[in-house]
N, C-alpha and C positions, 0 to 999 in steps of 0.2 A: 190474766195477773197482771197487774200494774207491774211499772218498771221507775218509777221513782223522776229519774232524770230523763230516760226517754230512749230508746235503741237500744239493741240488742247486741253490738255490735264491737271491738275495742276499737278503742280512740286512736291509742298508739301503736304500730307495729316498731318493739325495738330494731335499730340499726348497730346497738354497740353491745358491748360483750355487759358494759354496768348496765345498762335500760334492760336488758333482758333477763339479768339477775333479780333485778327488781320486780320485773312482771313474775319469774316465777315464785318470787316471795310470797306475791299477793297472792299466786293460785292456791300454793300450799296453806295461810294463811285460811281463804275462803276454804278452802277443803275442813281442815279444823272446826270452825267455826260451826257452817251449814252442819258437819255432822254433831257435833255438840249443842247447837239451838235451833236447830232444822231454820227453815229456809224465813219463816215473818222476822223470828227475832235473830237471824243471821244477819243483821246491820254490817253496812260498810263501816261504819265507825267502829266496830268490833273487829272485822280484817283490816283494816289500817291499822288499830290497836295492836294485833296480832300479828302483823307483819312489822309492825315497827317503823311506821313510815307516819307520814301528813294524813290525812283526811283528803288533802288537795293534791297531793301525789297521784293519790290512787286515781283520784278521777280525771290524772292525766293519762291515765290506763284505760279505765273503763267507766263509763258514764252514769252504771248503777250494779247492784248487786245480782240482778238478774244475767245482764252480760258476762258477770265473771264464771255464772252456776253456767251459762250457756258452754262458753269453754271449755269449763271443766268435764260437762256434757258430751263434748264435742271428742276431746281426747280420751276421753273411755269408748265410746264408739270407736273411734281411730287407734287404739288399741288391742281391741276385738278383733278386727279386720287384719291388722298386722300376723297377728296372732293367730287366725282362719288360715292366712297365707303360707306360716310357717309349717303349719301341721298339713299344708297340702304338700309344702315341699320335703314333706319326709317318707312320701309313699303312703299307699293303702294296705293298712293291717291284713292279713291273711282270713280271717275269721270276724262275721258281724259282729258277735259282740265287743270283739276290741274292738271296731269300728266304734260302734254306740259309746264304748268305753275313754274312746279318744274324746269324741267330742262331747260327752254329758262334764269330761275332766276341764276340758278349753273353758267350760261356761262357767263350772263354780270356778276355776280358778280366775276367771276375768272378775268375779263379784266377790274376792275374798281381801281385798287390797280394804276396805272402808267401807261395810254392808250399809251401817247407816247413813254414809253422802249416799251410796249409791241410790237407797231409796228417796234420798230428799232429792237428787237430780232425775231421776225417770219419774217420780209421781208430781212434782214441783215446777220443774223446770218450763219456763216460756219456750210455746213451739212456735220458732221464725220459720219463714220456708224454706230457708237453705237449712235447716235445723232437720226438718219435717225428710226433707228430699234424702238429707243421710242416712235418721235413721230407715227409709223405706231401703235405701241402698244396700244398708249392713242387712236387714233380711233377706232382702235378693239373693247377694251373695252368700251367705248360710244356707238359703233355701238351695240354691245351687252345686254348691259342696255337698249339702247331705244327701240332693237329689244323685249326684255321682257316688256317692259311697254306695247308696242303696241299689243303681245300676250296677255297679260291678261287683254285687256278690249275690250269685245264686240262691246261698240260704234265704235269700229275700224273697214272700209270696206275698204280696199287698199287691193288691189288683191297679192301685193308681198311683204311679211310683212319685209323681206332683204334688199332689192333694200328701200326699204321705211323708215327704220332705217338708211341707207347709207343715203339718202336725205334728213332727220331731220337735221343729226348731222353734214353733209358738210352745211346746208345751214345756221343753226343757226349759226355754229362757223365764216362762213363768214362774214357773214351780223353783227354779236354782231363786229369783230374784225374791222372791215371797217367803223363801225359809231358810236362806241365808241372813235375809235381814231383819225377819221375824223377830221380837221380844224375846223367843223362845228359839232360838235359830238351832238347827239340825245340824249334827258332827259331820262336815263335809265328807267324812271317808263314807259315810251309815249313806248319807243322800245318795253322795254315785251310786253305791250300790243301787239302792233299789232303783233308781232310777233309769240304771242298765237294765237289770229285768226286765221293769214294766217296759221300757221301750224295742227291747231285743223280741219278746215276746211276742209284743204288738205286729214285727218285721216278721216274725218267722209263722204267723200265723194264718198266712193264705187268706185270698180274697172272700169274705163273707165269712170268716170263720173256716174254712178249709182247710186241709190240711195239718191241724191238730188231732194227736192222737185220741184215739176214740175209747170212750173208758171201757 
């Protein structure tokens, strides 16, 4: 994906409160512009206009719109990691269905702020090595967390806990992303209930389909 002026890193790290406020205005404006116009039409001129700054001032902070989009996605991933850490600190629920519900709700909540912006960020943001490493780390942390949750619950009857954890993380992330940001999005509570039912039945079904009640 072309980056226009080259580079995906911010030009300037604010050291004063005023400069940090300007950067926050740029990011907030870009979030609105990308959500409204998409990546192709979400130009730096539109971002600068929405932020009420000159285009020259914008370029003091970011070399192009892709660098802004990468920073928005990086912040989204950081927020997801922080939310996972907070949920870990709360302790493990007693029942497996409660565990699954907590994880599914965490994923849905992380997609609700602006689903259309999230679609642009995930599907159209350029991939720098640093961002790919952060995405990989994000999935590793969530997989380790889900694996620990599965291992702590005797109700779970999956044969391969590691593979099961990866399946749960990938399935929940993909479905939530697609169905929350769809043109006809699912209502979050209904999506949560059906995802919880699907994942819980999988985890409690037993290896190779064993453990289910015979007809």
